[in-house]
C-alpha positions in Angstrom: -32.4 171.0 29.3 -35.5 172.6 29.5 -35.8 174.7 32.8 -38.7 173.5 35.5 -42.1 174.1 35.6 -43.4 176.0 38.1 -47.4 176.3 39.4 -49.8 176.0 41.8 -52.5 173.9 42.0 -55.2 174.5 44.3 -52.8 176.8 46.1 -49.7 174.5 46.2 -46.4 174.8 44.3 -45.9 172.1 42.0 -42.9 171.9 39.7 -42.5 169.8 36.6 -40.4 168.9 34.2 -41.3 171.1 30.9 -44.2 169.7 28.4 -45.9 168.4 31.6 -49.5 168.5 30.9 -51.8 170.4 33.8 -52.5 166.3 34.5 -49.8 165.3 35.4 -49.3 168.5 38.1 -52.8 168.0 40.0 -52.0 164.0 40.4 -48.3 165.0 42.0 -50.1 166.7 44.4 -52.9 163.8 44.4 -55.6 165.5 43.4 -58.9 164.4 41.5 -59.8 167.1 38.2 -63.6 166.9 40.1 -66.4 165.2 41.4 -69.1 163.8 39.7 -72.4 164.8 40.4 -72.8 161.7 43.1 -69.5 162.6 44.6 -67.0 159.9 43.2 -63.7 161.6 42.5 -62.9 162.3 38.4 -59.5 162.4 36.3 -58.1 161.6 33.1 -59.7 158.7 31.1 -59.2 159.0 27.6 -55.9 161.1 27.1 -56.4 163.5 24.5 -59.5 165.8 25.8 -62.6 163.7 24.1 -64.3 162.9 27.5 -63.7 165.5 29.8 -63.7 163.7 32.9 -60.5 166.1 33.1 -61.7 169.2 33.0 -60.3 172.2 35.2 -59.8 175.8 36.2 -57.0 177.3 34.7 -55.7 181.0 35.1 -59.6 182.1 35.6 -61.0 179.7 31.9 -63.4 176.7 33.3 -63.3 173.7 31.8 -60.1 173.2 30.4 -59.1 169.7 29.7 -56.3 169.3 32.2 -54.7 166.0 29.6 -54.1 168.7 26.5 -53.4 171.9 28.3 -49.3 172.1 28.9 -48.2 173.2 32.1 -46.9 177.2 31.6 -44.3 179.1 34.2 -46.7 180.4 37.2 -50.1 179.0 35.9 -52.5 179.1 38.6 -54.6 175.8 38.1 -57.8 175.2 40.6 -60.0 171.6 40.6 -63.8 171.1 41.7 -62.9 168.4 43.7 
């Protein structure tokens, strides 16, 4: 069995199973990935990286599709929500 992966989402420490996506880690802390122009919470919709509704900042790189990026130890994720 793989070691769990520990990362932070908006400053909160999150532990997920190896192979989990960043979208799963964001969901575990109960946050939306971003807000629309009108303020509506947004999150994974297509799960394939096409819709970009789940984009977040990962290790300082903005607009990463959280449904397509696997969690890595020490990763820092921030949402715009």
